[in-house]
MIFIMI-744812 format. One record per residue (C-alpha): z, y, x. Coordinates in pm, 1 decimal. Layout:
REM residues N
<pz->Z, py->Y, px->X>
...
This chain:
REM residues 507
<pz->-1828.0, py->5470.4, px->-660.2>
<pz->-1452.8, py->5441.9, px->-613.9>
<pz->-1297.4, py->5105.6, px->-533.8>
<pz->-960.7, py->4973.7, px->-643.1>
<pz->-675.3, py->5095.8, px->-428.5>
<pz->-466.6, py->4842.1, px->-240.1>
<pz->-91.3, py->4873.8, px->-231.4>
<pz->52.0, py->4975.9, px->102.7>
<pz->210.8, py->4692.3, px->297.0>
<pz->503.3, py->4917.8, px->384.9>
<pz->564.2, py->5031.7, px->25.7>
<pz->916.7, py->4952.4, px->-91.3>
<pz->955.9, py->4817.6, px->-443.8>
<pz->1266.2, py->4805.0, px->-658.9>
<pz->1278.9, py->4476.1, px->-852.4>
<pz->936.8, py->4502.2, px->-1014.0>
<pz->939.1, py->4121.8, px->-1034.9>
<pz->1126.3, py->3816.9, px->-905.5>
<pz->1011.1, py->3490.6, px->-746.9>
<pz->1060.3, py->3296.8, px->-1069.3>
<pz->826.5, py->3531.2, px->-1261.2>
<pz->548.0, py->3452.5, px->-1012.7>
<pz->541.9, py->3084.1, px->-1117.4>
<pz->368.4, py->3019.8, px->-1449.9>
<pz->545.5, py->2812.6, px->-1714.8>
<pz->268.9, py->2549.4, px->-1702.5>
<pz->270.5, py->2519.1, px->-1322.3>
<pz->309.5, py->2157.6, px->-1206.5>
<pz->576.5, py->2267.3, px->-957.8>
<pz->814.9, py->2315.2, px->-1253.3>
<pz->743.0, py->1955.7, px->-1358.6>
<pz->834.9, py->1832.8, px->-1009.9>
<pz->1154.0, py->2039.9, px->-1015.9>
<pz->1268.9, py->1907.9, px->-1353.7>
<pz->1164.6, py->1548.9, px->-1271.7>
<pz->1374.3, py->1536.2, px->-953.9>
<pz->1667.4, py->1722.4, px->-1112.5>
<pz->1667.5, py->1453.8, px->-1381.9>
<pz->1719.1, py->1178.0, px->-1122.0>
<pz->2052.3, py->1059.4, px->-988.0>
<pz->1939.0, py->1096.9, px->-627.6>
<pz->2257.6, py->958.3, px->-471.5>
<pz->2234.2, py->634.8, px->-671.3>
<pz->1873.2, py->585.3, px->-561.6>
<pz->1983.5, py->540.4, px->-201.9>
<pz->1876.3, py->873.7, px->-53.0>
<pz->2103.9, py->1068.1, px->172.0>
<pz->2278.1, py->1030.5, px->503.0>
<pz->2499.2, py->747.2, px->623.2>
<pz->2743.7, py->995.9, px->774.0>
<pz->2764.8, py->1372.6, px->744.2>
<pz->2903.4, py->1553.6, px->1047.1>
<pz->3216.3, py->1759.5, px->986.1>
<pz->3093.4, py->2026.9, px->1227.6>
<pz->2765.1, py->2209.8, px->1265.9>
<pz->2512.9, py->2305.3, px->1002.8>
<pz->2517.3, py->2101.3, px->679.7>
<pz->2218.0, py->1872.3, px->611.3>
<pz->1944.9, py->1938.3, px->357.7>
<pz->1991.3, py->1804.7, px->6.9>
<pz->1776.3, py->1486.1, px->-26.2>
<pz->1662.1, py->1614.9, px->-367.6>
<pz->1503.8, py->1919.2, px->-200.4>
<pz->1319.9, py->1708.0, px->58.2>
<pz->1206.5, py->1472.9, px->-218.7>
<pz->1064.5, py->1769.7, px->-412.5>
<pz->887.9, py->1888.2, px->-97.9>
<pz->719.3, py->1551.1, px->-42.3>
<pz->616.9, py->1503.1, px->-405.5>
<pz->461.8, py->1850.1, px->-407.7>
<pz->285.1, py->1777.2, px->-76.9>
<pz->133.7, py->1446.9, px->-186.5>
<pz->27.4, py->1588.6, px->-523.1>
<pz->-159.2, py->1861.5, px->-331.4>
<pz->-301.6, py->1625.4, px->-63.6>
<pz->-61.8, py->1736.3, px->210.8>
<pz->109.6, py->1447.5, px->394.5>
<pz->170.1, py->1576.5, px->746.1>
<pz->530.1, py->1679.9, px->816.4>
<pz->407.7, py->1967.0, px->1036.5>
<pz->176.0, py->2089.8, px->762.7>
<pz->458.2, py->2070.8, px->508.1>
<pz->679.9, py->2270.5, px->745.6>
<pz->407.5, py->2536.1, px->766.5>
<pz->364.1, py->2546.6, px->387.4>
<pz->737.6, py->2609.6, px->336.4>
<pz->695.8, py->2949.7, px->502.1>
<pz->376.1, py->3065.3, px->330.2>
<pz->339.0, py->2880.0, px->-0.4>
<pz->502.7, py->3075.0, px->-282.1>
<pz->528.5, py->2763.2, px->-501.4>
<pz->726.7, py->2581.5, px->-230.8>
<pz->940.9, py->2890.3, px->-174.5>
<pz->1029.9, py->2874.2, px->-544.4>
<pz->1075.7, py->2495.9, px->-544.1>
<pz->1301.5, py->2486.3, px->-236.9>
<pz->1475.1, py->2821.0, px->-284.9>
<pz->1330.9, py->2952.8, px->44.3>
<pz->1459.5, py->2658.7, px->247.3>
<pz->1248.3, py->2590.4, px->558.1>
<pz->1323.2, py->2243.0, px->701.8>
<pz->1160.1, py->2161.8, px->1036.0>
<pz->897.9, py->1888.6, px->1073.3>
<pz->1139.0, py->1642.2, px->1238.6>
<pz->1377.3, py->1659.3, px->940.8>
<pz->1085.6, py->1618.7, px->701.6>
<pz->938.9, py->1321.2, px->891.9>
<pz->1275.1, py->1142.5, px->924.3>
<pz->1336.2, py->1167.4, px->551.0>
<pz->1019.5, py->972.8, px->473.8>
<pz->1072.8, py->719.2, px->752.3>
<pz->1437.7, py->646.9, px->661.0>
<pz->1399.6, py->605.2, px->282.7>
<pz->1121.9, py->354.1, px->191.6>
<pz->1341.4, py->166.3, px->-59.6>
<pz->1468.1, py->483.3, px->-227.2>
<pz->1110.9, py->615.2, px->-253.3>
<pz->1010.8, py->295.8, px->-434.1>
<pz->1301.7, py->344.3, px->-676.9>
<pz->1171.1, py->693.3, px->-756.0>
<pz->828.4, py->540.1, px->-820.5>
<pz->996.8, py->288.7, px->-1054.0>
<pz->1149.2, py->586.0, px->-1237.1>
<pz->797.5, py->702.7, px->-1327.0>
<pz->725.4, py->354.7, px->-1465.6>
<pz->1045.7, py->371.3, px->-1673.9>
<pz->943.0, py->712.1, px->-1809.8>
<pz->603.2, py->571.6, px->-1906.4>
<pz->768.3, py->275.6, px->-2080.6>
<pz->1010.8, py->501.3, px->-2268.7>
<pz->722.5, py->716.3, px->-2392.6>
<pz->519.7, py->407.2, px->-2489.7>
<pz->248.7, py->481.4, px->-2234.5>
<pz->253.1, py->124.6, px->-2099.8>
<pz->102.8, py->-141.0, px->-2326.0>
<pz->234.2, py->-447.3, px->-2134.6>
<pz->-46.0, py->-651.8, px->-2296.8>
<pz->-309.0, py->-656.5, px->-2022.2>
<pz->-254.5, py->-589.1, px->-1652.0>
<pz->-481.7, py->-615.1, px->-1349.5>
<pz->-392.0, py->-674.9, px->-986.5>
<pz->-590.3, py->-603.3, px->-673.1>
<pz->-552.5, py->-489.2, px->-315.2>
<pz->-710.3, py->-229.0, px->-92.5>
<pz->-717.9, py->-195.0, px->285.0>
<pz->-568.1, py->120.9, px->437.6>
<pz->-649.7, py->191.2, px->800.4>
<pz->-345.5, py->193.9, px->1030.7>
<pz->-264.4, py->428.5, px->1320.9>
<pz->-368.7, py->158.9, px->1567.9>
<pz->-714.5, py->137.8, px->1724.4>
<pz->-909.6, py->-185.7, px->1757.5>
<pz->-879.7, py->-140.4, px->2132.5>
<pz->-500.8, py->-176.3, px->2105.2>
<pz->-511.1, py->-491.6, px->1892.5>
<pz->-515.0, py->-827.8, px->2071.2>
<pz->-553.2, py->-1198.4, px->1998.9>
<pz->-573.8, py->-1492.8, px->2237.7>
<pz->-954.0, py->-1488.1, px->2264.5>
<pz->-965.4, py->-1115.0, px->2335.0>
<pz->-692.6, py->-1140.3, px->2601.8>
<pz->-874.2, py->-1432.9, px->2764.4>
<pz->-1192.5, py->-1223.4, px->2787.0>
<pz->-1001.1, py->-937.5, px->2950.8>
<pz->-838.1, py->-1171.2, px->3203.2>
<pz->-1173.0, py->-1331.6, px->3293.7>
<pz->-1325.8, py->-986.9, px->3344.0>
<pz->-1034.5, py->-869.6, px->3563.2>
<pz->-1044.0, py->-1187.9, px->3772.6>
<pz->-1416.4, py->-1138.7, px->3837.8>
<pz->-1359.5, py->-775.6, px->3934.3>
<pz->-1072.4, py->-867.0, px->4167.1>
<pz->-1293.5, py->-1123.2, px->4339.4>
<pz->-1567.9, py->-861.4, px->4382.9>
<pz->-1319.7, py->-605.9, px->4519.3>
<pz->-1181.1, py->-857.1, px->4770.0>
<pz->-1532.6, py->-930.1, px->4901.8>
<pz->-1608.4, py->-557.4, px->4929.6>
<pz->-1273.1, py->-495.4, px->5099.9>
<pz->-1359.6, py->-739.6, px->5378.9>
<pz->-1665.0, py->-529.2, px->5467.7>
<pz->-1521.8, py->-181.8, px->5397.6>
<pz->-1352.0, py->67.1, px->5630.7>
<pz->-1199.1, py->415.4, px->5620.0>
<pz->-1181.7, py->597.1, px->5284.9>
<pz->-1378.2, py->322.9, px->5105.9>
<pz->-1110.3, py->71.7, px->5204.6>
<pz->-834.2, py->292.1, px->5059.7>
<pz->-1028.9, py->337.9, px->4735.0>
<pz->-1080.4, py->-37.0, px->4698.6>
<pz->-709.5, py->-105.0, px->4760.4>
<pz->-623.4, py->143.2, px->4487.8>
<pz->-868.3, py->-26.9, px->4247.2>
<pz->-724.3, py->-369.0, px->4328.6>
<pz->-372.0, py->-239.4, px->4262.4>
<pz->-486.2, py->-97.9, px->3926.3>
<pz->-657.7, py->-424.8, px->3828.4>
<pz->-345.5, py->-624.3, px->3911.5>
<pz->-134.0, py->-396.5, px->3693.2>
<pz->-381.9, py->-448.7, px->3408.9>
<pz->-366.8, py->-823.6, px->3463.0>
<pz->12.6, py->-825.3, px->3445.8>
<pz->-3.5, py->-642.3, px->3113.5>
<pz->-253.9, py->-887.3, px->2963.2>
<pz->-59.6, py->-1188.9, px->3090.1>
<pz->252.4, py->-1051.3, px->2922.4>
<pz->60.0, py->-1004.3, px->2593.9>
<pz->-85.1, py->-1355.9, px->2627.0>
<pz->262.9, py->-1507.9, px->2659.2>
<pz->382.1, py->-1320.0, px->2350.7>
<pz->83.4, py->-1446.7, px->2152.8>
<pz->134.8, py->-1805.1, px->2266.2>
<pz->502.0, py->-1785.8, px->2165.6>
<pz->409.9, py->-1676.7, px->1810.7>
<pz->385.9, py->-1994.8, px->1601.6>
<pz->413.5, py->-1824.1, px->1260.3>
<pz->33.7, py->-1804.6, px->1212.8>
<pz->-273.6, py->-1992.3, px->1329.1>
<pz->-435.3, py->-1682.1, px->1479.6>
<pz->-155.1, py->-1455.4, px->1606.8>
<pz->-222.7, py->-1087.5, px->1673.4>
<pz->-42.8, py->-807.9, px->1854.2>
<pz->-94.1, py->-439.0, px->1776.3>
<pz->61.4, py->-221.4, px->2045.0>
<pz->68.0, py->115.4, px->1861.8>
<pz->163.9, py->1.2, px->1511.8>
<pz->315.7, py->-347.8, px->1551.2>
<pz->289.4, py->-466.1, px->1188.6>
<pz->-76.5, py->-369.8, px->1139.5>
<pz->-340.2, py->-644.2, px->1157.5>
<pz->-713.0, py->-665.4, px->1229.1>
<pz->-869.8, py->-762.1, px->894.8>
<pz->-1206.1, py->-769.7, px->718.6>
<pz->-1239.4, py->-456.8, px->505.2>
<pz->-1571.3, py->-540.4, px->339.2>
<pz->-1867.1, py->-752.8, px->438.9>
<pz->-1868.0, py->-766.2, px->817.6>
<pz->-1675.2, py->-438.9, px->863.4>
<pz->-1329.5, py->-482.2, px->1013.4>
<pz->-1037.4, py->-247.4, px->1074.8>
<pz->-681.9, py->-261.4, px->1201.7>
<pz->-510.7, py->-192.3, px->872.7>
<pz->-249.6, py->-264.5, px->606.9>
<pz->-305.0, py->-423.0, px->265.5>
<pz->-173.7, py->-240.9, px->-41.4>
<pz->-118.4, py->-484.0, px->-331.9>
<pz->-107.7, py->-297.0, px->-664.6>
<pz->-66.3, py->-381.0, px->-1032.9>
<pz->-213.0, py->-155.6, px->-1304.2>
<pz->-139.4, py->-149.5, px->-1676.7>
<pz->-450.5, py->-137.6, px->-1896.2>
<pz->-317.1, py->110.9, px->-2154.3>
<pz->-347.8, py->428.0, px->-1943.1>
<pz->-426.5, py->289.6, px->-1594.9>
<pz->-76.6, py->364.4, px->-1467.0>
<pz->49.8, py->185.7, px->-1156.7>
<pz->348.8, py->-35.4, px->-1236.1>
<pz->397.4, py->-196.4, px->-894.6>
<pz->288.4, py->-181.6, px->-530.1>
<pz->365.3, py->-364.5, px->-207.4>
<pz->242.9, py->-303.2, px->147.3>
<pz->164.5, py->-618.7, px->350.5>
<pz->-44.4, py->-721.1, px->649.4>
<pz->-174.7, py->-1041.4, px->486.7>
<pz->-477.1, py->-1122.5, px->270.8>
<pz->-467.6, py->-1185.9, px->-106.2>
<pz->-440.8, py->-1564.5, px->-93.4>
<pz->-64.4, py->-1592.8, px->-146.4>
<pz->2.3, py->-1260.2, px->-320.2>
<pz->-45.2, py->-1331.5, px->-692.2>
<pz->282.4, py->-1519.1, px->-752.9>
<pz->499.4, py->-1238.6, px->-615.9>
<pz->300.6, py->-974.2, px->-806.5>
<pz->350.8, py->-1163.2, px->-1132.5>
<pz->725.7, py->-1207.4, px->-1073.8>
<pz->769.1, py->-835.1, px->-1017.8>
<pz->546.9, py->-746.0, px->-1315.4>
<pz->753.7, py->-972.7, px->-1542.3>
<pz->1074.9, py->-802.3, px->-1427.5>
<pz->933.3, py->-449.9, px->-1457.6>
<pz->774.2, py->-498.8, px->-1801.5>
<pz->1058.8, py->-715.0, px->-1934.1>
<pz->814.8, py->-965.0, px->-2085.3>
<pz->578.3, py->-1246.7, px->-1991.0>
<pz->343.7, py->-1218.7, px->-2290.7>
<pz->83.4, py->-1015.3, px->-2103.9>
<pz->-245.7, py->-1138.5, px->-1954.2>
<pz->-309.8, py->-1076.7, px->-1583.9>
<pz->-655.4, py->-1028.4, px->-1427.2>
<pz->-736.1, py->-1099.2, px->-1060.4>
<pz->-1047.6, py->-1140.2, px->-847.4>
<pz->-1147.5, py->-1456.2, px->-659.1>
<pz->-945.4, py->-1361.7, px->-349.1>
<pz->-630.8, py->-1458.6, px->-542.9>
<pz->-767.7, py->-1801.2, px->-646.8>
<pz->-498.3, py->-2029.2, px->-499.9>
<pz->-354.2, py->-2342.1, px->-661.0>
<pz->8.5, py->-2278.2, px->-568.1>
<pz->-12.6, py->-1927.4, px->-719.1>
<pz->-147.7, py->-2068.6, px->-1046.2>
<pz->149.9, py->-2304.3, px->-1048.6>
<pz->382.7, py->-2003.2, px->-1011.9>
<pz->205.9, py->-1824.1, px->-1299.7>
<pz->244.0, py->-2136.0, px->-1516.0>
<pz->616.2, py->-2160.6, px->-1435.6>
<pz->657.3, py->-1792.2, px->-1528.0>
<pz->475.1, py->-1849.7, px->-1857.2>
<pz->208.7, py->-1588.6, px->-1775.1>
<pz->-157.4, py->-1628.3, px->-1866.7>
<pz->-397.6, py->-1541.1, px->-1582.9>
<pz->-773.8, py->-1489.2, px->-1569.6>
<pz->-884.2, py->-1521.9, px->-1208.0>
<pz->-1245.9, py->-1528.0, px->-1091.8>
<pz->-1363.5, py->-1867.3, px->-965.3>
<pz->-1503.5, py->-1862.0, px->-609.4>
<pz->-1815.1, py->-2051.5, px->-508.2>
<pz->-1774.7, py->-2401.3, px->-363.9>
<pz->-1770.1, py->-2415.4, px->14.9>
<pz->-2065.8, py->-2564.8, px->201.1>
<pz->-1870.0, py->-2869.4, px->313.3>
<pz->-1783.1, py->-2954.1, px->-48.1>
<pz->-2139.0, py->-2912.8, px->-177.8>
<pz->-2335.0, py->-3222.0, px->-284.8>
<pz->-2704.5, py->-3248.3, px->-192.6>
<pz->-2772.8, py->-3186.6, px->-563.8>
<pz->-2544.0, py->-2923.3, px->-724.9>
<pz->-2524.4, py->-3127.1, px->-1048.4>
<pz->-2322.0, py->-3386.9, px->-856.0>
<pz->-2054.8, py->-3144.1, px->-729.9>
<pz->-1694.5, py->-3246.7, px->-796.7>
<pz->-1653.6, py->-3010.9, px->-1096.8>
<pz->-1907.5, py->-3221.2, px->-1290.0>
<pz->-1688.0, py->-3532.3, px->-1257.2>
<pz->-1471.4, py->-3580.4, px->-1569.5>
<pz->-1099.5, py->-3646.6, px->-1518.5>
<pz->-892.4, py->-3857.0, px->-1761.4>
<pz->-525.3, py->-3766.5, px->-1743.1>
<pz->-410.9, py->-4083.0, px->-1927.6>
<pz->-580.5, py->-4330.6, px->-1695.2>
<pz->-570.9, py->-4109.0, px->-1385.0>
<pz->-940.4, py->-4172.3, px->-1318.6>
<pz->-1258.5, py->-3972.9, px->-1270.5>
<pz->-1593.9, py->-4060.0, px->-1430.1>
<pz->-1900.1, py->-3966.6, px->-1227.3>
<pz->-2222.5, py->-3831.7, px->-1387.5>
<pz->-2362.2, py->-4189.1, px->-1371.6>
<pz->-2072.1, py->-4316.6, px->-1585.3>
<pz->-1885.7, py->-4503.3, px->-1309.7>
<pz->-1504.2, py->-4490.0, px->-1303.8>
<pz->-1344.2, py->-4362.0, px->-984.8>
<pz->-986.1, py->-4472.1, px->-916.9>
<pz->-707.1, py->-4379.6, px->-676.7>
<pz->-482.4, py->-4608.0, px->-475.1>
<pz->-187.1, py->-4400.0, px->-597.8>
<pz->-104.0, py->-4254.8, px->-255.4>
<pz->-48.7, py->-3884.6, px->-198.1>
<pz->-191.9, py->-3741.2, px->123.2>
<pz->-70.5, py->-3424.5, px->289.9>
<pz->-318.9, py->-3140.6, px->334.9>
<pz->-257.1, py->-2810.9, px->510.2>
<pz->-47.7, py->-2657.9, px->229.6>
<pz->-59.0, py->-2914.1, px->-49.3>
<pz->-65.9, py->-3284.4, px->-139.0>
<pz->-367.9, py->-3461.3, px->-287.6>
<pz->-501.8, py->-3797.3, px->-411.2>
<pz->-840.5, py->-3952.6, px->-334.8>
<pz->-1067.8, py->-4112.9, px->-594.6>
<pz->-1365.5, py->-4340.9, px->-521.0>
<pz->-1565.2, py->-4630.7, px->-665.7>
<pz->-1739.0, py->-4940.9, px->-523.8>
<pz->-2037.6, py->-4860.2, px->-744.4>
<pz->-2139.7, py->-4596.9, px->-485.9>
<pz->-2284.0, py->-4869.2, px->-256.6>
<pz->-2561.5, py->-4965.8, px->-497.3>
<pz->-2596.9, py->-4632.7, px->-686.2>
<pz->-2966.7, py->-4532.9, px->-719.0>
<pz->-2884.1, py->-4158.2, px->-693.9>
<pz->-2638.4, py->-4180.0, px->-408.5>
<pz->-2857.8, py->-3958.7, px->-189.6>
<pz->-2816.4, py->-3679.5, px->-449.8>
<pz->-2438.8, py->-3717.7, px->-466.4>
<pz->-2318.5, py->-3756.8, px->-107.3>
<pz->-2430.7, py->-3765.5, px->254.5>
<pz->-2157.5, py->-4012.3, px->351.1>
<pz->-2300.7, py->-4347.3, px->461.4>
<pz->-1975.3, py->-4539.3, px->503.7>
<pz->-1739.9, py->-4461.8, px->214.0>
<pz->-1959.8, py->-4307.3, px->-50.1>
<pz->-1843.5, py->-4020.0, px->-272.2>
<pz->-1471.4, py->-3931.5, px->-249.3>
<pz->-1320.8, py->-3682.0, px->-494.8>
<pz->-991.1, py->-3516.8, px->-402.9>
<pz->-742.9, py->-3397.8, px->-664.7>
<pz->-458.1, py->-3178.8, px->-543.4>
<pz->-119.6, py->-3132.8, px->-704.0>
<pz->-244.4, py->-2791.8, px->-826.6>
<pz->-582.0, py->-2897.0, px->-972.1>
<pz->-447.8, py->-2903.4, px->-1328.2>
<pz->-348.5, py->-2536.2, px->-1308.6>
<pz->-681.9, py->-2440.7, px->-1149.1>
<pz->-869.8, py->-2614.3, px->-1433.4>
<pz->-658.7, py->-2434.7, px->-1695.1>
<pz->-753.0, py->-2099.2, px->-1540.1>
<pz->-1122.3, py->-2196.2, px->-1545.3>
<pz->-1098.2, py->-2278.3, px->-1916.1>
<pz->-935.9, py->-1941.8, px->-1993.8>
<pz->-1206.7, py->-1752.7, px->-1801.4>
<pz->-1484.0, py->-1946.0, px->-1979.3>
<pz->-1320.9, py->-1886.9, px->-2317.4>
<pz->-1271.2, py->-1510.4, px->-2276.5>
<pz->-1521.1, py->-1368.0, px->-2022.3>
<pz->-1517.5, py->-1026.2, px->-2191.9>
<pz->-1152.4, py->-967.2, px->-2104.0>
<pz->-1204.7, py->-1053.2, px->-1738.2>
<pz->-1491.0, py->-801.7, px->-1714.6>
<pz->-1236.0, py->-523.4, px->-1774.6>
<pz->-1059.6, py->-599.5, px->-1445.0>
<pz->-1265.7, py->-384.0, px->-1212.6>
<pz->-1260.7, py->-78.2, px->-1439.9>
<pz->-880.9, py->-102.2, px->-1462.8>
<pz->-770.0, py->-174.6, px->-1111.5>
<pz->-1028.1, py->31.7, px->-923.3>
<pz->-934.8, py->351.5, px->-1110.2>
<pz->-625.3, py->427.0, px->-895.0>
<pz->-810.8, py->330.0, px->-575.3>
<pz->-1098.0, py->563.8, px->-658.0>
<pz->-857.3, py->851.4, px->-721.5>
<pz->-639.5, py->786.1, px->-417.6>
<pz->-906.2, py->704.3, px->-158.7>
<pz->-1218.9, py->885.9, px->-275.8>
<pz->-1081.4, py->1198.5, px->-446.5>
<pz->-764.0, py->1253.7, px->-244.6>
<pz->-889.9, py->1114.6, px->86.8>
<pz->-584.1, py->892.2, px->135.8>
<pz->-780.6, py->603.7, px->289.8>
<pz->-536.3, py->544.4, px->575.1>
<pz->-165.2, py->508.3, px->643.0>
<pz->-30.8, py->820.6, px->809.2>
<pz->294.5, py->675.9, px->945.8>
<pz->347.2, py->431.1, px->1232.7>
<pz->597.6, py->171.5, px->1351.1>
<pz->591.3, py->-95.6, px->1085.3>
<pz->559.6, py->-197.3, px->722.0>
<pz->869.4, py->-1.8, px->598.2>
<pz->721.6, py->328.3, px->720.4>
<pz->381.1, py->239.2, px->576.8>
<pz->548.9, py->149.0, px->247.1>
<pz->718.6, py->491.0, px->235.3>
<pz->383.7, py->665.7, px->285.8>
<pz->206.6, py->462.5, px->17.2>
<pz->510.6, py->494.6, px->-210.1>
<pz->466.9, py->872.4, px->-222.0>
<pz->93.8, py->823.1, px->-288.9>
<pz->167.7, py->592.4, px->-585.1>
<pz->441.9, py->827.7, px->-708.2>
<pz->208.8, py->1130.1, px->-697.4>
<pz->-63.3, py->932.9, px->-879.3>
<pz->172.0, py->827.6, px->-1161.2>
<pz->319.8, py->1176.0, px->-1204.3>
<pz->-26.0, py->1332.0, px->-1230.0>
<pz->-127.8, py->1069.9, px->-1485.5>
<pz->189.4, py->1128.4, px->-1689.1>
<pz->134.9, py->1504.7, px->-1698.5>
<pz->-228.3, py->1460.4, px->-1807.0>
<pz->-112.5, py->1225.1, px->-2081.4>
<pz->109.6, py->1502.6, px->-2217.4>
<pz->448.6, py->1405.3, px->-2075.3>
<pz->687.8, py->1691.7, px->-2004.2>
<pz->1027.1, py->1639.5, px->-1842.1>
<pz->1330.6, py->1765.9, px->-2029.1>
<pz->1380.1, py->2137.2, px->-1971.0>
<pz->1721.4, py->2289.5, px->-1918.6>
<pz->1811.6, py->2656.7, px->-1965.1>
<pz->1510.7, py->2882.5, px->-2008.6>
<pz->1409.5, py->3010.6, px->-1668.1>
<pz->1327.3, py->3354.4, px->-1810.8>
<pz->1687.6, py->3395.5, px->-1926.5>
<pz->1803.3, py->3296.1, px->-1579.0>
<pz->1565.1, py->3554.8, px->-1430.6>
<pz->1704.6, py->3832.8, px->-1652.6>
<pz->2060.3, py->3732.8, px->-1571.4>
<pz->1983.0, py->3744.5, px->-1197.6>
<pz->1809.9, py->4080.5, px->-1241.0>
<pz->2111.5, py->4236.3, px->-1418.4>
<pz->2348.2, py->4108.2, px->-1145.7>
<pz->2122.4, py->4251.0, px->-871.8>
<pz->2091.9, py->4586.8, px->-1052.5>
<pz->2468.0, py->4607.9, px->-1087.9>
<pz->2511.5, py->4532.8, px->-717.6>
<pz->2248.5, py->4796.9, px->-630.4>
<pz->2421.5, py->5051.5, px->-855.7>
<pz->2753.0, py->4991.5, px->-676.2>
<pz->2582.1, py->5036.8, px->-338.0>
<pz->2427.8, py->5369.9, px->-452.5>
<pz->2765.8, py->5497.1, px->-580.1>
<pz->2927.7, py->5402.7, px->-249.2>
<pz->2660.5, py->5598.0, px->-55.3>
<pz->2705.9, py->5903.4, px->-281.3>
<pz->3081.1, py->5896.5, px->-219.1>
<pz->3025.7, py->5888.5, px->159.0>
<pz->2779.5, py->6178.5, px->141.6>
<pz->3025.4, py->6393.5, px->-58.1>
<pz->3298.5, py->6331.3, px->199.7>
<pz->3061.6, py->6440.3, px->474.4>
<pz->2973.3, py->6764.3, px->286.2>
<pz->3340.9, py->6846.7, px->224.8>
<pz->3424.6, py->6800.1, px->590.4>
């Protein structure tokens, strides 16, 4: 049996094909090329602050943008890996015209352009709007934790530093006792250990002072490798040093319309997400779905001021707020807005003295009744022996109650939330493996990394939904034109060689 014959590696070929003919018309790399060529890259904020008058010219930001979009769409994020692909990947050779930027140039482009990358992502949202792929009727917001390039070992809070200092102090005391009895080489070893422990102690004392000087949060943290990352609960009791990616998804085709990288939890995120969604969609007539992590009174007030209807899951009542009998919890007390009074389940009116008290982040009133003293079911309602039952009503309670009514009225709509908002997370983290932030040194760099992830996700969704960017001159015609020019040049070279050979023969 005879096998197929391979072509010799040293065989010369004369224009049997060109690079453009090797890329199929339906190849996604052509979509990337036309998408970027359709952008006004300079107006998006890409580029260089100054271009040197001497030396080699810089790379066109459009080419580096194409390289990154291709990389993220094919699960390649590393700048070194992208550098390698430029020399061996025929699709990238076509896309970049055989340019081979080094990994430092590639990495700097991503690090220096987080805002411009977000504008490119917004361009995909505009395309979706123009092609009526965004319904702007129902949106869902949620967050996901992305592990940072900072180990738990290199993340510190005051308690952790105190434990380290106590341990070092105990070790120093032990070494000093051993040093008093030691001699010779053992003495030198102990002195070296003591010197090392003191250096460690100086480092932890310096970190402790930085933590004590930070008054912006109740529990300050310091991450030494990636300073903006924070130690957070990922799920259940599992914790990681990570970033939080806040995203908003449109229900029509599960396209991302917004993202923001933070190092905070969801508690104060909803208001900002709704403001941006209103600006992006150009309307406030949509309904927004959120889980119980976003259930915050001040954020409901923001949604009300924006004129946006929200359906947010209602969290369980904390243990401290629970009555001995659940039927006597505060939500079962009826409030009358006209008289500014509560009525307890026993029919007693609870009144306020009209004073507003300051809580941690809000103001509230207190409501109570003298009937508590002789109430036959007091033991079911409260454990307080002195004052009886006290109901607090914050300045945001009205907005919280309105949300509860909307959820109770339309539970079917809220049930859609998880299916909508988890779709991008499942694709990005489970299918693509992008469960961590690749870059370091702060939120802007992390935002650039996630921006390319969101951009790649939206572009893939758009292509699957049938979107095709506007095509310019047919690439086949360009290929033929290039071929004719090259043949003409080759013909001239052959004629020149023939002329030289004839002169040699005549001589």
